[in-house]
C-alpha positions in Angstrom: 135.3 122.3 124.0 132.5 122.8 126.6 133.0 122.8 130.3 129.6 122.5 132.0 129.0 122.3 135.8 125.9 122.4 138.0 127.4 124.8 140.6 129.9 127.7 140.5 132.3 126.0 142.9 132.4 122.9 140.7 132.8 125.0 137.6 136.0 126.7 138.9 137.4 123.3 139.9 136.5 121.9 136.5 138.2 124.8 134.7 141.3 124.4 136.8 141.5 120.8 135.8 140.9 121.5 132.1 143.6 124.3 132.1 146.0 121.9 133.9 145.6 119.3 131.2 145.9 121.9 128.4 149.1 123.2 130.0 150.4 119.7 130.4 150.0 119.0 126.6 151.1 122.4 125.4 147.7 123.6 124.2 146.8 127.3 124.0 143.4 129.0 123.9 142.4 132.1 121.9 140.8 134.5 124.5 138.7 136.1 121.8 137.0 132.8 121.1 136.5 131.8 124.7 133.4 132.6 126.8 133.2 132.0 130.6 130.4 132.0 133.1 127.5 131.9 130.8 124.1 130.2 131.5 123.4 129.3 127.9 125.0 129.8 124.5 125.5 128.5 121.0 128.0 125.7 120.3 128.5 123.9 117.0 125.1 125.1 115.7 123.2 124.0 118.9 121.9 125.8 121.9 123.3 124.7 125.3 121.4 125.7 128.4 120.6 124.4 131.9 118.1 121.7 130.9 120.1 120.3 128.0 120.5 121.0 124.3 118.2 122.4 121.6 118.6 123.1 117.9 119.7 126.6 116.8 116.5 128.8 116.7 117.8 130.4 113.5 117.9 127.1 111.7 114.4 126.2 112.9 113.1 129.6 111.9 114.7 129.2 108.4 112.5 126.1 107.8 109.4 127.7 109.4 109.6 130.8 107.2 110.4 128.7 104.1 107.8 128.7 101.3 106.7 125.5 99.6 109.4 124.3 97.2 108.7 124.9 93.5 111.6 122.9 92.0 114.1 120.2 92.7 116.7 122.7 94.0 114.4 124.0 96.7 113.6 120.5 97.7 117.3 119.7 98.1 117.7 122.8 100.2 114.8 121.7 102.4 116.2 118.2 102.8 119.6 119.6 103.8 118.1 121.8 106.5 116.1 119.0 107.9 119.1 116.6 107.9 121.1 119.2 110.0 118.5 118.8 112.7 118.1 115.0 112.5 119.0 114.2 116.1 116.1 116.5 117.3 113.4 115.1 115.0 111.6 111.9 115.8 110.5 109.7 112.8 112.4 112.1 110.4 112.9 109.5 107.6 109.3 108.5 107.5 107.9 112.1 107.5 110.4 113.2 104.9 109.6 110.4 102.5 107.0 112.3 100.4 109.4 115.0 99.3 112.5 112.9 99.4 110.9 110.7 96.7 110.9 113.8 94.5 114.7 113.8 94.5 114.8 110.5 92.5 115.6 111.0 88.9 112.7 108.8 87.7 110.2 111.0 89.5 108.7 114.1 88.0 108.5 117.1 90.3 104.9 117.4 91.6 104.4 119.0 95.0 101.4 116.9 96.2 99.1 117.2 99.2 101.1 114.5 101.0 104.2 116.6 100.6 102.4 119.7 101.9 101.1 117.8 105.0 104.6 116.6 105.8 106.0 120.1 105.4 103.4 121.6 107.7 104.1 118.9 110.3 107.8 119.8 110.3 107.0 123.5 110.8 104.7 122.8 113.7 107.3 120.5 115.3 110.2 123.0 114.9 108.1 125.7 116.5 108.6 123.8 119.9 111.4 121.3 119.3 112.1 118.6 122.0 114.9 119.2 124.5 117.7 116.6 124.6 119.0 116.1 128.1 122.4 115.3 129.6 123.2 111.6 130.5 123.3 110.2 134.0 126.3 107.9 134.1 124.9 105.6 136.7 121.4 105.4 135.0 120.5 102.7 132.5 119.5 103.8 129.0 116.2 102.8 127.3 115.8 102.3 123.6 112.4 102.3 121.8 112.4 100.9 118.2 109.9 101.4 115.5 109.8 100.2 111.9 107.6 100.9 108.8 107.6 99.7 105.3 110.2 102.3 104.2 112.1 103.5 107.3 113.4 102.5 110.7 113.7 104.7 113.7 114.7 104.7 117.4 114.8 107.0 120.4 117.3 106.9 123.2 116.1 108.1 126.6 116.6 107.8 130.3 113.9 107.6 133.0 114.8 109.6 136.1 111.6 111.1 137.3 110.0 111.1 133.8 111.3 110.1 130.4 114.0 112.4 129.1 115.1 112.2 125.5 118.8 111.8 124.6 118.9 111.1 120.9 116.6 110.5 117.9 117.8 108.3 115.0 116.0 107.6 111.8 117.0 106.1 108.5 115.3 105.2 105.2 115.4 101.6 104.1 117.4 101.2 100.9 116.6 98.7 98.1 116.4 95.1 99.4 116.1 96.3 103.0 112.5 97.4 102.4 111.7 93.7 101.6 113.1 92.4 104.9 110.8 90.6 107.3 109.4 92.6 110.2 111.7 90.9 112.7 114.7 91.6 110.5 113.8 95.3 110.3 113.5 95.5 114.1 117.0 93.9 114.5 118.3 96.2 111.8 117.0 99.3 113.7 118.7 98.2 116.8 122.0 97.5 115.0 121.9 100.9 113.2 121.3 102.6 116.6 124.2 100.7 118.1 126.5 101.7 115.3 125.6 105.4 115.4 125.7 105.6 119.2 128.5 103.1 119.9 130.0 105.3 122.7 126.6 105.2 124.5 126.2 101.4 124.1 129.7 100.7 125.2 129.4 102.7 128.5 125.9 102.0 129.6 123.5 99.2 130.2 120.9 99.3 127.4 117.3 98.2 127.9 115.3 97.7 124.6 111.6 97.9 125.1 109.7 96.4 122.2 106.7 94.1 121.6 108.7 91.9 119.2 110.1 88.6 120.6 113.7 89.7 119.9 115.2 87.5 122.7 113.8 84.4 121.1 115.1 85.4 117.7 118.6 86.5 118.6 119.1 83.5 120.9 117.8 81.0 118.4 120.5 78.4 117.8 119.8 78.1 114.1 120.0 81.6 112.7 120.4 82.1 109.0 121.9 84.7 106.7 122.3 88.3 107.9 120.9 87.6 111.4 124.0 85.6 112.4 126.3 88.5 111.7 124.0 91.0 113.4 123.7 88.8 116.5 127.5 88.5 116.7 127.9 92.3 116.4 125.3 93.0 119.0 126.8 90.5 121.5 129.6 92.9 122.5 127.1 95.2 124.2 125.2 94.9 127.5 121.7 94.8 126.0 118.6 93.6 127.8 115.0 93.3 126.4 111.7 94.2 128.1 108.1 94.4 127.0 106.9 97.9 126.1 105.5 99.8 129.1 102.7 102.4 129.1 104.1 105.6 127.5 104.1 108.7 129.6 105.8 111.3 127.5 103.7 112.8 124.7 106.6 112.9 122.2 107.4 109.3 122.9 103.8 108.3 122.5 103.6 110.1 119.1 106.9 108.4 118.1 105.4 104.9 118.7 101.9 105.6 117.5 102.6 107.5 114.4 105.6 105.7 113.2 104.7 102.1 113.9 103.0 100.6 110.8 99.3 100.4 111.4 98.1 96.8 111.0 94.9 96.2 109.2 92.3 94.3 111.2 92.7 90.7 110.2 89.3 89.5 111.4 87.7 90.0 108.0 90.7 88.8 105.9 90.1 85.6 104.0 92.8 83.4 102.3 92.1 81.9 98.9 94.3 79.0 97.7 93.9 78.1 94.1 95.4 75.7 91.6 94.6 74.6 88.0 95.4 71.3 86.4 95.3 70.3 82.7 96.0 67.1 80.9 95.3 65.7 77.5 91.8 64.4 78.5 90.4 67.2 80.7 91.2 70.1 82.9 90.0 71.4 86.3 90.6 73.7 89.2 90.8 73.4 93.0 89.7 76.2 95.3 90.1 76.4 99.1 88.6 79.4 100.8 89.7 79.9 104.4 88.2 82.5 106.7 88.2 83.6 110.3 86.9 81.3 113.1 88.3 78.2 111.3 85.9 78.5 108.4 87.1 76.4 105.4 85.3 75.8 102.1 86.8 73.4 99.5 85.6 73.2 95.9 86.9 71.4 92.9 85.6 72.3 89.4 85.9 70.2 86.2 86.0 72.2 82.9 84.1 70.9 79.9 86.6 72.4 77.5 90.3 72.2 76.9 92.5 74.7 78.6 96.2 75.3 79.2 97.8 75.2 82.6 97.8 79.0 82.8 94.2 79.3 81.6 93.2 76.8 84.2 95.0 78.9 86.9 93.0 82.0 85.8 89.8 80.0 85.8 90.5 78.8 89.3 91.2 82.4 90.4 88.0 83.7 88.9 86.0 80.8 90.4 87.5 81.5 93.8 86.6 85.2 93.6 83.0 84.3 92.7 82.8 81.9 95.6 84.2 84.7 97.9 81.6 87.1 96.5 78.8 84.7 97.3 80.2 84.4 100.9 80.1 88.2 101.3 83.9 88.5 101.6 85.4 92.0 101.1 89.1 91.5 101.8 90.9 88.5 100.4 94.5 87.3 99.8 95.0 84.8 97.0 97.7 82.2 96.8 98.7 80.6 93.5 101.7 78.4 92.6 101.7 79.9 89.1 104.2 82.8 89.1 103.1 84.0 85.7 99.4 84.4 86.8 100.4 86.0 90.1 102.8 88.5 88.5 100.4 89.3 85.6 97.5 90.2 87.9 99.9 92.4 89.9 100.9 94.2 86.7 104.5 93.0 87.0 104.5 90.8 83.9 102.9 91.9 80.6 100.0 89.9 79.2 100.7 89.1 75.6 98.4 86.1 74.8 95.0 87.2 73.6 93.1 84.5 75.6 95.0 85.3 78.8 94.3 89.0 78.2 90.5 88.3 78.4 91.0 86.4 81.7 93.1 89.3 82.9 90.4 91.9 82.1 87.8 89.8 83.8 89.9 89.7 86.9 90.3 93.5 86.9 86.6 93.9 86.5 85.9 91.6 89.5 88.4 93.5 91.7 86.0 96.4 91.9 83.6 94.3 93.9 86.1 93.8 96.7 87.7 96.3 99.1 91.1 94.6 99.0 92.5 91.9 96.8 96.1 90.7 97.0 97.4 87.8 94.9 100.7 86.3 95.9 102.9 83.5 94.5 103.5 80.4 96.8 105.7 77.4 96.2 104.0 74.3 94.9 104.8 72.3 98.0 102.9 74.9 100.1 99.8 74.6 97.9 99.3 70.8 98.0 95.7 70.8 99.1 94.5 72.9 96.2 96.7 70.9 93.9 95.1 67.7 94.9 91.6 69.1 94.4 92.6 70.4 90.9 94.0 66.9 89.9 90.9 65.3 91.3 88.7 67.5 89.2 90.7 67.0 86.0 90.8 63.2 86.4 87.1 62.7 87.2 85.1 61.0 84.5 81.9 62.4 83.1 78.7 61.1 84.7 80.7 59.5 87.6 79.2 59.8 91.0 81.9 60.3 93.6 81.8 60.8 97.4 84.7 62.0 99.4 84.6 61.2 103.2 87.0 63.0 105.5 87.7 61.1 108.8 90.2 61.7 111.5 91.5 58.8 113.6 93.1 60.1 116.8 94.5 56.8 118.2 96.0 53.7 116.5 93.9 50.5 116.3 96.6 48.5 118.0 98.5 49.3 121.2 102.2 48.9 121.5 104.5 49.3 124.4 106.4 52.5 124.8 110.0 52.6 125.9 111.8 55.7 127.1 115.5 55.9 126.6 116.9 58.0 129.4 120.6 58.9 129.4 122.2 61.1 132.0 124.5 63.6 130.5 128.0 63.4 132.1 129.2 66.4 134.1 131.8 68.6 132.4 133.3 72.1 132.8 130.2 73.7 131.2 127.6 72.2 133.5 127.9 74.8 136.4 127.9 77.7 133.9 124.8 76.4 132.1 123.0 75.8 135.4 123.7 79.4 136.5 122.6 80.9 133.2 119.5 78.7 133.1 118.1 78.9 136.7 120.8 80.8 138.6 122.0 77.7 140.4 125.4 78.1 142.2 127.7 75.6 143.9 127.7 75.4 147.6 131.5 76.1 147.8 131.9 80.0 148.3 135.1 80.0 146.3 133.5 78.1 143.4 130.4 80.3 143.7 132.5 83.5 143.3 134.5 82.0 140.4 131.3 81.0 138.5 129.7 84.5 139.0 132.8 86.2 137.6 133.4 83.9 134.6 129.8 83.6 133.6 129.8 87.1 132.2 132.0 85.8 129.4 129.5 83.2 128.3 126.1 83.3 126.5 123.5 80.6 126.2 121.9 80.3 122.7 119.3 77.5 122.8 121.1 74.5 124.3 124.6 75.6 123.2 127.0 77.6 125.3 129.1 80.3 123.6 132.0 82.3 124.8 132.1 86.0 124.1 135.1 87.3 122.3 136.6 90.8 122.4 138.0 90.9 118.8 136.6 87.6 117.6 133.1 86.3 117.1 131.3 84.1 119.6 133.0 80.7 120.1 131.0 77.5 120.6 132.1 75.7 123.8 133.0 72.0 123.5 133.1 69.2 126.0 135.9 66.6 126.0 134.3 64.3 123.3 133.5 67.2 121.0 136.9 68.8 121.5 138.6 65.4 120.6 136.5 65.2 117.4 137.3 68.7 116.4 141.0 68.3 117.0 141.0 65.0 115.0 139.2 66.6 112.0 141.4 69.7 111.9 144.6 67.8 112.5 144.2 64.7 110.3 140.8 65.1 108.6 140.0 65.5 104.9 141.7 68.9 104.9 144.1 68.2 107.8 147.8 69.1 107.4 149.1 67.5 110.6 150.0 71.0 111.8 151.8 71.7 115.1 150.4 72.6 118.4 150.2 76.4 118.2 148.9 76.3 114.6 146.3 73.8 115.5 145.0 75.9 118.4 144.8 79.0 116.1 142.8 77.0 113.5 140.3 75.7 116.1 139.7 79.2 117.4 139.3 80.6 113.8 136.8 77.8 113.2 134.7 79.1 116.1 135.3 76.6 118.9 136.5 77.0 122.4 137.7 74.7 125.3 139.5 76.0 128.4 142.2 73.3 128.1 142.6 73.6 124.3 146.4 74.3 124.3 147.2 71.4 126.6 144.9 69.1 124.7 146.4 70.0 121.3 149.9 69.5 122.8 149.0 66.0 124.0 147.1 65.1 120.8 150.1 66.1 118.6 152.5 64.0 120.8 150.2 61.0 120.4 149.9 61.3 116.6 152.0 58.5 115.1 152.5 60.0 111.6 153.7 63.3 113.2 156.2 61.4 115.4 157.4 59.3 112.5 158.0 62.2 110.1 159.1 65.0 112.4 162.6 66.5 111.8 164.2 64.9 114.9 166.7 61.9 114.8 165.2 58.5 115.5 168.4 56.5 115.9 168.9 54.6 119.2 171.4 55.8 121.7 174.7 54.0 122.0 178.0 54.3 123.9 180.4 56.9 122.5 183.5 55.3 120.9 186.8 57.3 121.1 189.4 56.8 118.3 192.8 57.8 119.6 196.0 58.0 117.6 198.9 55.8 118.7 201.4 58.6 117.8 201.0 62.1 119.2 200.2 64.7 116.7 199.7 62.1 114.0 197.2 62.6 111.3 
């Protein structure tokens, strides 16, 4: 337990309050383990002082004085010492990757130059570690995110007079996570930060500064897969997004510049689309070479010999590389709809056929003439242009003269009248909320204006759909009267309907992810109007009639 105050008078008052609570709950303190009136000291392995918190100098010195690891045991010892200081080390996962790779069982222990560079960087960083400062409760918190091919990282800070660091978080991407798209990695970095620092996210307004269009992605109405679950989990926090500002703090600049994956200049990157075609009469290849500044070269080649489909794909790839070489291209990305060829040239599949092996060796020889070659597999429907050229080459007859004319017609030859179908959407209970979320429009009535401003915090606009935030439930899609009637009809008497009662019906609709403010009343009216429910309910349906008394003519007669 730490009681920290900015002034002596406040410190005495704080101690009195703490002792009062301890006495109230029957807690006792050991005087030998208590220290009072100190300006700085060690606590849980950290150094607390006036400016904030720093790592224990003994732990830092242990890494600085450590020699280069000579075996796996020493690498494990180094990794454990670094993990103990993770909150003070920016981009820890990415910098630790060279010697963390040595801990894998499939890797043979070799302390490479890359490992030595990372080790030296850690020593220089721990010689003057960053100071993590105390939070200001009324100040918003700022999050910077950075991703690479193998790790994600974030830094939490506040800007008072200058950026002050609060926490560093870093994690290595595991298995399929390394194959996520860039946008998914950025959202994963934010989600991991929110999970690790949930107490900060729940008590502060968070401003995420990034160059990625996260607002458009997270508020996209048609999200798929894991992004849906991530968006729902992040919706419970007060998170805002801003474009990245110029960086003032040197540690923050190093965090963004060193950790963000460096993009290769794309001005000299060319795309090569290839496809081979073979039939019983002939075979051919189609090549499309696309470069910067809308440069496109199309070529179709007819082979004077028989070739299989895979051999035709290899010939198309080699022909495309020769064409790129003649154009002076040095960096090229090839796209082929043959998975076998794409995986063989990337050394994923083994080449067993003798003829294919010769084509493979010729491809490897030509790769030395380029700075960068990347061959990727693409679906057939994404490679239609090259496929048409290949079929055109394989179906062309010998000695046939052929001319292909490309023409673009911008307007139709005939004119037809255009008719616009305009339909005004009816007003409903969501209209005022959507108008306020879209363009901050409020009703003129002061009572309604205050009511809208209070209730709007519970709603979120994703695309054109309005959702209600839930505390323990996911976001619920808001429905108008027609949509609510359709949902009630489907759940009550649809293909899986069980003609359930009012309360069960309301619970099913909420579990299905829908919301309407008058849902309970609407379900009650709907069930009362359902004819099968009224016919088969357990109540009596006999008509009322006058009660007939049967009296005995003799008293006490049976």
